[in-house]
C-alpha positions in Angstrom: -7.1 2.5 20.9 -10.0 3.6 18.7 -11.3 1.2 16.0 -10.0 3.5 13.3 -6.5 3.6 14.9 -6.6 -0.2 15.2 -7.4 -0.6 11.5 -4.7 1.9 10.5 -2.1 0.2 12.7 -3.0 -3.2 11.3 -2.6 -1.8 7.8 0.8 -0.2 8.4 2.1 -3.3 10.2 0.9 -5.6 7.5 2.1 -3.7 4.4 5.5 -3.0 6.1 5.8 -6.8 6.5 4.5 -7.9 3.1 5.9 -5.0 1.1 3.8 -5.7 -2.1 1.0 -3.5 -3.2 -0.6 -2.4 -6.4 -0.4 1.3 -7.4 -2.0 3.2 -10.2 -3.1 6.6 -11.5 -5.8 7.7 -13.9 -5.2 6.0 -17.2 -2.7 3.5 -15.7 -4.1 0.4 -14.2 -2.7 -0.5 -10.8 0.3 -2.7 -11.1 2.2 -4.8 -8.4 5.2 -3.0 -7.0 7.5 -3.5 -4.0 6.9 -1.0 -1.3 9.8 0.6 0.5 9.6 2.5 3.8 11.8 5.3 5.2 11.7 4.8 9.0 8.3 5.6 10.5 7.3 8.1 7.8 3.7 7.6 6.6 4.9 7.5 3.0 5.3 4.5 0.7 8.1 4.5 -1.9 8.5 2.6 -5.1 11.5 2.3 -7.3 10.8 2.1 -11.0 12.2 3.2 -14.3 11.6 6.6 -15.8 10.3 5.1 -19.0 7.5 3.1 -17.4 3.9 4.1 -18.0 3.4 4.8 -14.3 6.4 7.1 -14.0 5.6 8.9 -17.2 2.1 9.6 -15.9 3.4 11.5 -12.8 4.5 15.0 -13.6 3.7 16.5 -10.2 1.6 15.3 -7.2 -0.9 13.1 -9.0 -4.1 11.4 -7.6 -3.3 7.7 -7.1 -4.8 4.5 -5.8 -3.1 1.8 -3.9 -4.6 -1.6 -3.6 -3.4 -4.0 -0.9 -4.1 -7.6 0.1 -2.0 -9.2 2.9 -0.3 -12.5 2.2 -2.6 -14.2 4.6 -5.7 -12.6 3.1 -6.7 -11.4 6.5 -6.5 -7.7 5.6 -7.4 -5.8 2.5 -7.2 -2.0 1.7 -7.9 0.5 -1.0 -6.0 3.7 -0.4 -6.3 7.1 -2.1 -3.5 9.6 -2.0 -0.9 11.5 -4.0 1.9 10.0 -6.0 5.0 12.0 -7.1 8.5 11.6 -8.2 11.0 12.0 -5.3 14.5 11.5 -6.5 16.1 12.8 -3.3 19.5 11.1 -3.2 19.5 10.8 0.6 16.2 8.9 0.5 17.5 6.7 -2.4 20.6 5.9 -0.4 18.5 4.9 2.7 16.1 2.7 0.7 18.7 1.1 -1.7 19.1 -2.6 -1.3 20.2 -5.6 -3.3 16.7 -6.3 -4.7 16.4 -2.8 -6.1 20.0 -2.9 -7.4 19.1 -6.0 -9.4 16.9 -3.8 -11.6 19.3 -1.0 -12.3 22.6 -2.0 -14.0 24.3 1.3 -13.2 23.3 1.3 -9.6 22.0 4.4 -7.9 23.4 6.5 -10.8 21.4 4.7 -13.5 19.8 7.3 -15.7 16.6 5.2 -15.7 16.2 5.3 -11.9 13.0 6.9 -10.6 11.8 6.9 -7.0 8.0 7.4 -6.6 6.6 8.6 -3.3 3.0 7.8 -2.4 1.4 9.9 0.3 -1.6 8.1 1.6 -4.7 10.1 2.6 -7.9 8.1 3.0 -8.4 4.4 3.1 -11.0 1.7 3.3 -9.6 -1.2 5.2 -11.3 -4.6 5.6 -10.4 -7.4 8.0 -11.3 -10.9 6.9 -14.7 -11.6 8.6 -14.8 -15.3 7.5 -13.4 -16.8 10.7 -14.2 -20.2 12.0 -16.3 -18.6 14.7 -18.3 -16.7 12.0 -18.8 -19.9 10.1 -20.0 -21.8 13.2 -22.4 -18.9 14.1 -23.8 -18.9 10.6 -24.2 -22.7 10.6 -26.1 -22.5 14.0 -28.2 -19.6 12.8 -26.8 -17.3 15.5 -26.2 -13.7 15.0 -26.5 -11.6 11.8 -23.5 -11.9 9.4 -24.3 -8.4 8.1 -24.0 -6.9 11.6 -20.8 -8.9 12.3 -19.3 -7.7 9.1 -19.8 -4.0 10.1 -17.0 -4.4 12.6 -14.7 -5.7 9.9 -14.5 -2.6 7.8 -13.4 1.0 8.4 -12.8 4.3 6.6 -9.6 5.7 8.0 -7.2 8.6 7.5 -3.6 7.5 7.1 -1.9 10.9 7.0 
C-alpha cells in the first residue's frame, strides 16, 4: 500500500469511528457536526436545519473545508471539497437514527430537516509524530526531527 493510500485509509477509518468533524464554507466558520456515512461511499453527510447559517450558505455545490482531529489526537486532517444539499429521501432513510431524530420533532418529515453531503477532494493529513520513540531520539540527540516529521504528513486525494 502506498504512503498516500495508507494516510487516506487511516483518515477514513478514523472519521468513520469518531464521527465528529468541523465543516464550513466561505463566510461561515467551521462548526462541529456529526458525520454520517452511507456504506462505503466516499461522501460525508451531515443533518442540520434549513435555517442554519451553514445550510443557508449552500445553494448548489459550494467549496467547503472539513477539519478533523481524532479523539486520540493521533490523526489530524484538513479536507477541501464540495458541500451541497442532498435531501434524497432514500439516503435520509438509510442514515436516520435516534440521535438525529432527537433534533427533529416531526421526524423525517420535519420541514426544517436538511441533509448536507460533503464530497471530499484533496486533503492534508497528519499523523502524530510525537511518539515516545521520537522523544527518546530527540533526548539522545539522534536523528533529525524535521526529517522524521516528513513521514508524518501527506497530501492525498480522497475522491
